[in-house]
N, CA, C and O of each residue as an XYZ file, in Angstrom:
672
protein
N      10.148    -12.687      9.772
C      10.564    -12.499      8.394
C      10.986    -13.839      7.818
O      11.750    -14.582      8.435
N      10.484    -14.139      6.632
C      10.842    -15.391      5.983
C      12.202    -15.254      5.295
O      12.713    -14.148      5.118
N      12.777    -16.396      4.913
C      14.066    -16.366      4.200
C      13.922    -15.609      2.885
O      14.827    -14.878      2.482
N      12.782    -15.786      2.217
C      12.553    -15.085      0.949
C      12.502    -13.576      1.161
O      13.002    -12.816      0.332
N      11.900    -13.138      2.269
C      11.843    -11.710      2.570
C      13.224    -11.175      2.918
O      13.552    -10.038      2.579
N      14.031    -11.976      3.587
C      15.366    -11.540      3.993
C      16.253    -11.251      2.781
O      17.183    -10.450      2.876
N      15.977    -11.893      1.645
C      16.751    -11.660      0.429
C      16.434    -10.305     -0.197
O      17.164     -9.839     -1.072
N      15.354     -9.674      0.245
C      14.902     -8.428     -0.348
C      15.201     -7.257      0.568
O      15.250     -7.401      1.789
N      15.397     -6.108     -0.034
C      15.610     -4.872      0.722
C      14.349     -4.023      0.575
O      13.815     -3.883     -0.525
N      13.878     -3.463      1.679
C      12.722     -2.573      1.647
C      13.206     -1.171      1.979
O      13.816     -0.945      3.024
N      12.930     -0.229      1.077
C      13.333      1.155      1.305
C      12.400      2.112      0.574
O      11.335      1.718      0.099
N      12.812      3.365      0.492
C      12.030      4.392     -0.194
C      12.280      4.303     -1.695
O      13.359      3.890     -2.121
N      11.295      4.686     -2.493
C      11.524      4.689     -3.939
C      12.289      5.924     -4.382
O      12.360      6.922     -3.664
N      12.860      5.841     -5.574
C      13.422      7.004     -6.260
C      12.587      7.211     -7.515
O      11.813      6.336     -7.903
N      12.742      8.357     -8.142
C      11.993      8.626     -9.372
C      12.269      7.541    -10.411
O      11.374      7.165    -11.168
N      13.478      7.047    -10.449
C      13.838      6.003    -11.416
C      13.018      4.725    -11.228
O      12.965      3.898    -12.138
N      12.380      4.547    -10.071
C      11.558      3.363     -9.806
C      10.140      3.494    -10.355
O       9.406      2.507    -10.409
N       9.747      4.697    -10.762
C       8.362      4.932    -11.176
C       7.882      4.004    -12.275
O       6.760      3.502    -12.211
N       8.704      3.767    -13.277
C       8.304      2.886    -14.378
C       8.055      1.465    -13.888
O       7.106      0.816    -14.327
N       8.895      0.980    -12.986
C       8.722     -0.376    -12.461
C       7.450     -0.475    -11.621
O       6.744     -1.481    -11.697
N       7.148      0.548    -10.824
C       5.919      0.534    -10.038
C       4.703      0.507    -10.953
O       3.743     -0.218    -10.693
N       4.740      1.295    -12.020
C       3.645      1.309    -12.990
C       3.459     -0.084    -13.593
O       2.335     -0.573    -13.702
N       4.575     -0.723    -13.987
C       4.501     -2.060    -14.580
C       3.932     -3.079    -13.603
O       3.088     -3.894    -13.976
N       4.391     -3.036    -12.350
C       3.901     -3.989    -11.346
C       2.403     -3.782    -11.126
O       1.651     -4.751    -11.030
N       1.969     -2.527    -11.045
C       0.541     -2.239    -10.871
C      -0.249     -2.748    -12.074
O      -1.293     -3.380    -11.910
N       0.242     -2.476    -13.269
C      -0.440     -2.892    -14.504
C      -0.527     -4.414    -14.575
O      -1.573     -4.962    -14.921
N       0.560     -5.089    -14.252
C       0.595     -6.545    -14.323
C      -0.229     -7.223    -13.226
O      -0.533     -8.412    -13.324
N      -0.593     -6.470    -12.180
C      -1.356     -7.065    -11.078
C      -2.730     -7.532    -11.525
O      -3.278     -8.476    -10.957
N      -3.288     -6.889    -12.529
C      -4.618     -7.210    -13.070
C      -5.743     -6.947    -12.075
O      -6.897     -7.267    -12.361
N      -5.432     -6.368    -10.908
C      -6.484     -6.062     -9.928
C      -6.544     -4.578     -9.574
O      -7.603     -4.073     -9.202
N      -5.423     -3.881     -9.685
C      -5.401     -2.471     -9.297
C      -5.960     -1.578    -10.394
O      -5.876     -1.901    -11.579
N      -6.532     -0.452     -9.984
C      -6.822      0.613    -10.936
C      -5.470      1.224    -11.272
O      -4.809      1.791    -10.401
N      -5.057      1.111    -12.521
C      -3.735      1.577    -12.916
C      -3.797      3.059    -13.261
O      -4.605      3.490    -14.084
N      -2.938      3.817    -12.622
C      -2.822      5.243    -12.894
C      -1.883      5.438    -14.081
O      -1.284      4.475    -14.561
N      -1.750      6.670    -14.555
C      -0.833      6.934    -15.663
C       0.602      6.684    -15.205
O       0.904      6.771    -14.014
N       1.474      6.377    -16.145
C       2.881      6.168    -15.793
C       3.461      7.437    -15.178
O       4.309      7.376    -14.287
N       3.002      8.572    -15.656
C       3.438      9.867    -15.119
C       3.125      9.981    -13.625
O       3.931     10.505    -12.856
N       1.953      9.490    -13.219
C       1.583      9.602    -11.802
C       2.517      8.779    -10.908
O       2.784      9.175     -9.773
N       3.016      7.645    -11.401
C       3.947      6.845    -10.599
C       5.299      7.556    -10.465
O       5.958      7.454     -9.430
N       5.706      8.270    -11.510
C       6.931      9.071    -11.408
C       6.760     10.168    -10.362
O       7.631     10.371     -9.517
N       5.634     10.871    -10.425
C       5.357     11.915     -9.427
C       5.271     11.330     -8.025
O       5.782     11.909     -7.066
N       4.622     10.182     -7.917
C       4.465      9.555     -6.603
C       5.837      9.269     -5.993
O       6.071      9.533     -4.813
N       6.737      8.728     -6.809
C       8.081      8.405     -6.310
C       8.867      9.654     -5.950
O       9.768      9.594     -5.113
N       8.547     10.771     -6.559
C       9.213     12.025     -6.224
C       8.580     12.673     -4.996
O       9.283     13.026     -4.049
N       7.261     12.830     -5.008
C       6.579     13.637     -3.990
C       6.163     12.874     -2.736
O       6.000     13.478     -1.676
N       5.991     11.566     -2.838
C       5.532     10.786     -1.694
C       6.471      9.631     -1.352
O       6.034      8.613     -0.815
N       7.747      9.786     -1.658
C       8.728      8.733     -1.357
C       8.793      8.446      0.135
O       9.044      7.311      0.539
N       8.570      9.465      0.955
C       8.638      9.276      2.403
C       7.513      8.436      2.974
O       7.624      7.915      4.084
N       6.432      8.302      2.221
C       5.300      7.497      2.693
C       5.007      6.359      1.713
O       3.869      5.909      1.577
N       6.057      5.912      1.040
C       5.971      4.798      0.101
C       7.126      3.854      0.401
O       8.215      4.291      0.774
N       6.883      2.560      0.236
C       7.928      1.556      0.441
C       8.043      0.691     -0.804
O       7.044      0.344     -1.434
N       9.276      0.352     -1.146
C       9.572     -0.486     -2.309
C      10.419     -1.662     -1.845
O      11.362     -1.489     -1.073
N      10.084     -2.849     -2.312
C      10.909     -4.035     -2.068
C      11.797     -4.222     -3.290
O      11.331     -4.187     -4.428
N      13.080     -4.419     -3.031
C      14.052     -4.587     -4.114
C      14.663     -5.986     -4.063
O      15.000     -6.507     -2.999
N      14.792     -6.567     -5.242
C      15.446     -7.871     -5.372
C      16.957     -7.670     -5.350
O      17.447     -6.558     -5.154
N      17.668     -8.741     -5.552
C      19.126     -8.768     -5.425
C      19.843     -7.655     -6.182
O      20.804     -7.090     -5.661
N      19.413     -7.329     -7.373
C      20.108     -6.329     -8.188
C      19.482     -4.946     -8.075
O      19.799     -4.052     -8.860
N      18.593     -4.766     -7.100
C      18.021     -3.452     -6.845
C      16.733     -3.137     -7.575
O      16.165     -2.063     -7.380
N      16.253     -4.057     -8.423
C      15.032     -3.768     -9.158
C      13.808     -3.931     -8.247
O      13.743     -4.878     -7.464
N      12.835     -3.009     -8.348
C      11.614     -3.113     -7.532
C      10.809     -4.351     -7.900
O      10.605     -4.653     -9.076
N      10.354     -5.066     -6.863
C       9.520     -6.250     -7.075
C       8.209     -6.156     -6.297
O       7.388     -7.072     -6.343
N       8.019     -5.062     -5.592
C       6.776     -4.837     -4.864
C       6.794     -3.445     -4.281
O       7.853     -2.839     -4.117
N       5.597     -2.935     -3.966
C       5.525     -1.591     -3.401
C       4.233     -1.383     -2.628
O       3.242     -2.087     -2.817
N       4.283     -0.391     -1.750
C       3.107      0.155     -1.074
C       3.215      1.657     -1.222
O       4.218      2.252     -0.829
N       2.186      2.278     -1.788
C       2.168      3.740     -1.899
C       1.187      4.288     -0.870
O       0.151      3.684     -0.591
N       1.534      5.440     -0.314
C       0.665      6.063      0.668
C       0.962      7.534      0.803
O       1.937      8.042      0.248
N       0.117      8.211      1.543
C       0.342      9.627      1.833
C      -0.317      9.976      3.159
O      -1.256      9.313      3.600
N       0.193     11.026      3.781
C      -0.402     11.530      5.019
C      -1.591     12.396      4.612
O      -1.456     13.295      3.783
N      -2.744     12.125      5.192
C      -3.940     12.887      4.839
C      -3.800     14.334      5.301
O      -3.509     14.573      6.473
N      -4.000     15.298      4.413
C      -3.840     16.711      4.782
C      -4.739     17.157      5.933
O      -4.328     17.965      6.766
N      -5.961     16.633      5.983
C      -6.878     17.046      7.042
C      -6.797     16.159      8.284
O      -7.466     16.428      9.282
N      -5.985     15.109      8.229
C      -5.755     14.215      9.365
C      -4.270     13.864      9.390
O      -3.888     12.777      8.957
N      -3.435     14.761      9.887
C      -1.982     14.593      9.773
C      -1.400     13.411     10.563
O      -0.197     13.165     10.489
N      -2.215     12.689     11.302
C      -1.736     11.496     12.005
C      -2.264     10.212     11.349
O      -2.220      9.129     11.931
N      -2.772     10.377     10.097
C      -3.340      9.243      9.365
C      -2.603      9.026      8.054
O      -2.429      9.954      7.264
N      -2.173      7.790      7.832
C      -1.554      7.379      6.580
C      -2.616      6.692      5.740
O      -3.208      5.703      6.172
N      -2.862      7.213      4.534
C      -3.767      6.560      3.596
C      -2.914      5.696      2.673
O      -2.059      6.212      1.953
N      -3.139      4.401      2.692
C      -2.431      3.486      1.798
C      -3.215      3.432      0.496
O      -4.385      3.050      0.473
N      -2.555      3.819     -0.582
C      -3.188      3.945     -1.894
C      -3.168      2.621     -2.660
O      -4.213      2.134     -3.092
N      -1.997      2.053     -2.824
C      -1.887      0.798     -3.568
C      -0.833     -0.105     -2.933
O       0.153      0.353     -2.355
N      -1.084     -1.404     -3.064
C      -0.132     -2.439     -2.652
C      -0.054     -3.423     -3.817
O      -1.078     -3.918     -4.286
N       1.151     -3.699     -4.275
C       1.301     -4.660     -5.371
C       2.644     -5.366     -5.267
O       3.639     -4.787     -4.830
N       2.650     -6.624     -5.677
C       3.862     -7.440     -5.681
C       3.962     -8.117     -7.043
O       2.977     -8.642     -7.561
N       5.163     -8.098     -7.615
C       5.421     -8.755     -8.879
C       5.026    -10.224     -8.767
O       5.243    -10.867     -7.740
N       4.446    -10.738     -9.844
C       3.930    -12.117     -9.851
C       4.966    -13.131     -9.355
O       4.609    -14.052     -8.619
N       6.216    -12.989     -9.732
C       7.262    -13.948     -9.354
C       7.571    -13.939     -7.859
O       8.211    -14.862     -7.356
N       7.122    -12.903     -7.144
C       7.441    -12.779     -5.720
C       6.214    -12.924     -4.826
O       6.309    -12.717     -3.617
N       5.070    -13.275     -5.396
C       3.847    -13.417     -4.601
C       3.884    -14.698     -3.779
O       4.617    -15.637     -4.089
N       3.073    -14.713     -2.722
C       2.963    -15.895     -1.887
C       4.077    -16.045     -0.878
O       4.232    -17.113     -0.287
N       4.863    -14.993     -0.666
C       5.998    -15.046      0.259
C       5.815    -14.114      1.459
O       6.724    -13.964      2.275
N       4.646    -13.493      1.565
C       4.422    -12.556      2.668
C       5.019    -11.183      2.431
O       5.159    -10.393      3.365
N       5.372    -10.894      1.183
C       6.038     -9.628      0.883
C       5.112     -8.428      1.062
O       5.552     -7.386      1.548
N       3.852     -8.548      0.683
C       2.924     -7.425      0.859
C       2.803     -7.064      2.338
O       2.800     -5.883      2.685
N       2.705     -8.055      3.202
C       2.621     -7.802      4.640
C       3.912     -7.174      5.164
O       3.870     -6.265      5.993
N       5.061     -7.659      4.680
C       6.342     -7.091      5.114
C       6.470     -5.633      4.676
O       6.950     -4.796      5.440
N       6.044     -5.328      3.451
C       6.067     -3.948      2.969
C       5.164     -3.058      3.809
O       5.553     -1.958      4.200
N       3.967     -3.535      4.083
C       3.008     -2.756      4.868
C       3.527     -2.519      6.285
O       3.414     -1.410      6.807
N       4.090     -3.545      6.905
C       4.658     -3.399      8.245
C       5.814     -2.403      8.257
O       5.908     -1.566      9.155
N       6.695     -2.495      7.256
C       7.856     -1.596      7.193
C       7.411     -0.151      6.995
O       7.936      0.753      7.644
N       6.457      0.070      6.112
C       5.981      1.431      5.884
C       5.283      1.978      7.120
O       5.499      3.132      7.492
N       4.454      1.171      7.756
C       3.749      1.639      8.956
C       4.739      1.973     10.064
O       4.584      2.991     10.739
N       5.746      1.141     10.262
C       6.747      1.407     11.302
C       7.465      2.724     11.025
O       7.674      3.528     11.934
N       7.840      2.937      9.769
C       8.517      4.186      9.403
C       7.588      5.382      9.614
O       8.012      6.409     10.145
N       6.335      5.258      9.205
C       5.386      6.368      9.319
C       5.077      6.705     10.776
O       4.934      7.877     11.125
N       4.976      5.700     11.614
C       4.738      5.944     13.045
C       5.921      6.690     13.634
O       5.741      7.667     14.361
N       7.134      6.236     13.326
C       8.339      6.858     13.866
C       8.568      8.263     13.322
O       8.826      9.192     14.087
N       8.476      8.421     12.003
C       8.827      9.696     11.386
C       7.717     10.735     11.418
O       7.990     11.935     11.456
N       6.459     10.280     11.404
C       5.342     11.219     11.309
C       4.403     11.172     12.515
O       3.444     11.942     12.583
N       4.670     10.283     13.457
C       3.799     10.175     14.620
C       2.392      9.707     14.286
O       1.431     10.050     14.975
N       2.283      8.924     13.227
C       0.961      8.474     12.795
C       0.363      7.485     13.778
O       1.071      6.692     14.397
N      -0.951      7.547     13.908
C      -1.665      6.652     14.811
C      -2.707      5.805     14.094
O      -3.254      4.863     14.669
N      -2.982      6.144     12.830
C      -4.047      5.468     12.097
C      -3.602      5.185     10.676
O      -2.921      6.001     10.054
N      -3.991      4.020     10.162
C      -3.777      3.670      8.771
C      -5.154      3.508      8.140
O      -6.031      2.856      8.706
N      -5.337      4.099      6.977
C      -6.572      3.936      6.225
C      -6.254      3.381      4.845
O      -5.171      3.601      4.302
N      -7.215      2.662      4.294
C      -7.135      2.187      2.925
C      -8.546      1.931      2.451
O      -9.470      1.848      3.260
N      -8.722      1.804      1.153
C     -10.020      1.377      0.643
C      -9.846      0.059     -0.080
O      -8.822     -0.194     -0.714
N     -10.871     -0.777      0.026
C     -10.856     -2.106     -0.573
C     -12.239     -2.357     -1.167
O     -13.253     -2.088     -0.525
N     -12.276     -2.870     -2.386
C     -13.562     -3.257     -2.956
C     -13.994     -4.584     -2.343
O     -13.145     -5.399     -1.982
N     -15.295     -4.814     -2.220
C     -15.780     -6.033     -1.558
C     -15.297     -7.341     -2.181
O     -15.242     -8.359     -1.492
N     -14.950     -7.336     -3.455
C     -14.513     -8.574     -4.103
C     -13.020     -8.852     -3.948
O     -12.542     -9.884     -4.417
N     -12.274     -7.958     -3.303
C     -10.827     -8.107     -3.187
C     -10.478     -8.802     -1.865
O     -10.067     -8.159     -0.899
N     -10.649    -10.112     -1.846
C     -10.427    -10.864     -0.605
C      -8.965    -10.862     -0.174
O      -8.677    -10.907      1.022
N      -8.036    -10.811     -1.129
C      -6.615    -10.781     -0.765
C      -6.300     -9.517      0.032
O      -5.597     -9.587      1.040
N      -6.807     -8.368     -0.402
C      -6.569     -7.122      0.337
C      -7.299     -7.133      1.675
O      -6.771     -6.653      2.678
N      -8.502     -7.676      1.688
C      -9.231     -7.801      2.964
C      -8.378     -8.557      3.981
O      -8.230     -8.127      5.125
N      -7.820     -9.686      3.548
C      -6.992    -10.504      4.444
C      -5.717     -9.772      4.842
O      -5.311     -9.827      6.003
N      -5.078     -9.084      3.889
C      -3.843     -8.354      4.166
C      -4.058     -7.322      5.275
O      -3.281     -7.268      6.229
N      -5.102     -6.509      5.156
C      -5.309     -5.444      6.130
C      -5.881     -5.965      7.445
O      -5.595     -5.399      8.500
N      -6.678     -7.026      7.406
C      -7.169     -7.632      8.656
C      -6.001     -8.245      9.428
O      -5.930     -8.114     10.650
N      -5.087     -8.911      8.725
C      -3.944     -9.509      9.427
C      -2.984     -8.425      9.922
O      -2.359     -8.592     10.969
N      -2.857     -7.319      9.187
C      -2.052     -6.189      9.662
C      -2.614     -5.687     10.990
O      -1.867     -5.506     11.952
N      -3.918     -5.465     11.046
C      -4.549     -4.984     12.276
C      -4.327     -5.970     13.423
O      -4.033     -5.566     14.548
N      -4.467     -7.246     13.134
C      -4.278     -8.260     14.170
C      -2.840     -8.261     14.686
O      -2.616     -8.314     15.895
N      -1.861     -8.202     13.772
C      -0.445     -8.185     14.186
C      -0.128     -6.978     15.054
O       0.733     -7.045     15.931
N      -0.823     -5.877     14.808
C      -0.537     -4.629     15.519
C      -1.516     -4.351     16.661
O      -1.484     -3.276     17.260
N      -2.380     -5.314     16.960
C      -3.319     -5.162     18.064
C      -4.240     -3.961     17.899
O      -4.617     -3.319     18.879
N      -4.597     -3.663     16.662
C      -5.405     -2.477     16.364
C      -6.821     -2.879     15.942
O      -7.054     -3.988     15.461
N      -7.733     -1.969     16.130
C      -9.118     -2.166     15.692
C      -9.240     -1.837     14.209
O      -8.431     -1.090     13.658
N     -10.260     -2.405     13.573
C     -10.593     -2.072     12.184
C     -12.037     -1.600     12.154
O     -12.945     -2.307     12.593
N     -12.238     -0.398     11.631
C     -13.583      0.114     11.394
C     -13.765      0.186      9.890
O     -12.854      0.588      9.166
N     -14.954     -0.208      9.414
C     -15.224     -0.199      7.978
C     -16.492      0.606      7.693
O     -17.469      0.559      8.440
N     -16.436      1.350      6.579
C     -17.614      2.064      6.096
C     -17.426      2.338      4.611
O     -16.298      2.481      4.139
N     -18.525      2.410      3.879
C     -18.427      2.722      2.457
C     -17.976      4.171      2.327
O     -18.608      5.083      2.858
N     -16.877      4.364      1.613
C     -16.366      5.706      1.382
C     -16.932      6.272      0.081
O     -17.414      7.404      0.046
N     -16.870      5.482     -0.978
C     -17.393      5.897     -2.281
C     -18.299      4.797     -2.807
O     -17.849      3.683     -3.075
N     -19.578      5.116     -2.953
C     -20.519      4.153     -3.510
C     -20.327      4.008     -5.013
O     -19.702      4.863     -5.640
N     -20.858      2.936     -5.603
C     -20.688      2.682     -7.030
C     -21.221      3.810     -7.914
O     -20.716      4.031     -9.014
N     -22.228      4.514     -7.438
C     -22.850      5.573     -8.237
C     -21.964      6.801     -8.413
O     -22.255      7.651     -9.254
N     -20.894      6.910     -7.638
C     -20.011      8.072     -7.736
C     -18.968      7.964     -8.849
O     -18.345      8.962     -9.208
N     -18.775      6.779     -9.388
C     -17.736      6.560    -10.391
C     -18.275      6.850    -11.788
O     -19.220      6.198    -12.234
N     -17.686      7.818    -12.479
C     -18.219      8.214    -13.782
C     -17.797      7.323    -14.951
O     -18.323      7.469    -16.054
N     -16.865      6.413    -14.728
C     -16.301      5.656    -15.840
C     -16.812      4.220    -15.927
O     -16.051      3.307    -16.247
N     -18.072      4.026    -15.649
C     -18.653      2.708    -15.818
C     -18.830      1.977    -14.516
O     -18.650      2.550    -13.441
N     -19.182      0.721    -14.607
C     -19.443     -0.047    -13.379
C     -18.196     -0.117    -12.505
O     -17.099     -0.419    -12.976
N     -18.388      0.163    -11.252
C     -17.296      0.099    -10.280
C     -17.915     -0.292     -8.950
O     -18.953      0.241     -8.557
N     -17.282     -1.212     -8.273
C     -17.770     -1.602     -6.953
C     -17.540     -0.476     -5.958
O     -16.734      0.423     -6.197
N     -18.245     -0.533     -4.857
C     -18.036      0.430     -3.777
C     -16.601      0.314     -3.276
O     -16.009     -0.765     -3.299
N     -16.057      1.422     -2.830
C     -14.758      1.432     -2.161
C     -15.043      1.551     -0.673
O     -15.581      2.556     -0.207
N     -14.676      0.512      0.065
C     -14.932      0.451      1.504
C     -13.693      0.937      2.239
O     -12.600      0.398      2.066
N     -13.881      1.968      3.065
C     -12.783      2.511      3.856
C     -12.528      1.601      5.049
O     -13.450      1.242      5.781
N     -11.263      1.233      5.234
C     -10.824      0.471      6.406
C      -9.952      1.428      7.218
O      -8.911      1.878      6.740
N     -10.368      1.733      8.418
C      -9.607      2.605      9.316
C      -9.038      1.704     10.417
O      -9.784      1.079     11.171
N      -7.705      1.648     10.495
C      -7.025      0.732     11.418
C      -6.235      1.550     12.432
O      -5.407      2.384     12.067
N      -6.500      1.302     13.695
C      -5.766      2.023     14.729
C      -6.286      1.676     16.108
O      -7.262      0.936     16.229
N      -5.677      2.176     17.115
C      -4.504      3.028     17.036
C      -3.223      2.228     16.817
O      -3.074      1.113     17.315
N      -2.307      2.823     16.064
C      -0.976      2.259     15.865
C      -0.066      2.879     16.912
O      -0.278      4.015     17.336
N       0.929      2.141     17.320
C       1.859      2.678     18.329
C       3.279      2.392     17.906
O       3.532      1.603     16.997
N       4.192      3.044     18.580
C       5.629      2.882     18.260
C       6.133      1.554     18.644
O       7.311      1.259     18.444
């Protein structure tokens, strides 16, 4: 953990954090931004599988959202990872991902982490490859959703990254 990471607290979100998560996602300029309402629901319904980094006064400065897959109860699907511009370049995304995975393994007995990444998102590619390396896990990749499945215009393929096995 870096000194910059030590200044931050990583914990579960509350509903009151939903607006900040929406803003961080919107300001990222890379994520598909969901409605502000969905971030409020996410903080209510999936707080146990979401991690938020808080700065000195408690305001969210980064997050990882995820959920346990209903048909694969030992798999955590990571939905979004974002860090406020002022806090980027400090390893915060990796710290958030590690903290959430550790909690999910302990609390839910998860053995696999999944996420999707578009081919042009090299930062996410590096984040999840380094996560797998730190945890001694394999990475399997396959196209989950091809570009032709997206009804709202041009969209790159979403490549599924399956990382595991994770251990306690």
